[in-house]
C-alpha positions, 0 to 999 in steps of 0.5 A: 870878493875873494876867489882864491884860497886862504893863506893858511890853506896855501901854507898847508899845501907845502906840508908833506901829507903823504909822509905824515899819513905814513907815520900816522899809520905806522904808529897807529896815531888814529887808533880808536879816534872817532871825531878828531884825527891827527891831521885835524890836530896838526892843522889846528896846532899849526893855525894856533902857532901861526896866529900866536894863540896861547891857550886851548881856550884862546885857540877854540875862541879864535876858531869859532870866530872864523867858523865859516872859513874853517872848512876852507882851511882844512879843519872839517871837524868841530874844535872844542877844548875837550877835543884839543886836550884829549888829542894833545 
């Protein structure tokens, strides 16, 4: 049984989150956002890039397939094509 972190969450630890949060606050990136903040979008887009996803439907399908591991990857909100398209 796996007792360590997922590879994706280990990669996300190298990302400069403090600087990212500073930019989000400075430019009001999460203004009027209720369910899908900028940090979630970044994680989803990084996951899509690393797994060679080509469309929003493909991203959504892949993330629904790993629904039990999504929380451990740092993606805590629900991911739908509507959320992704509005965030992009």
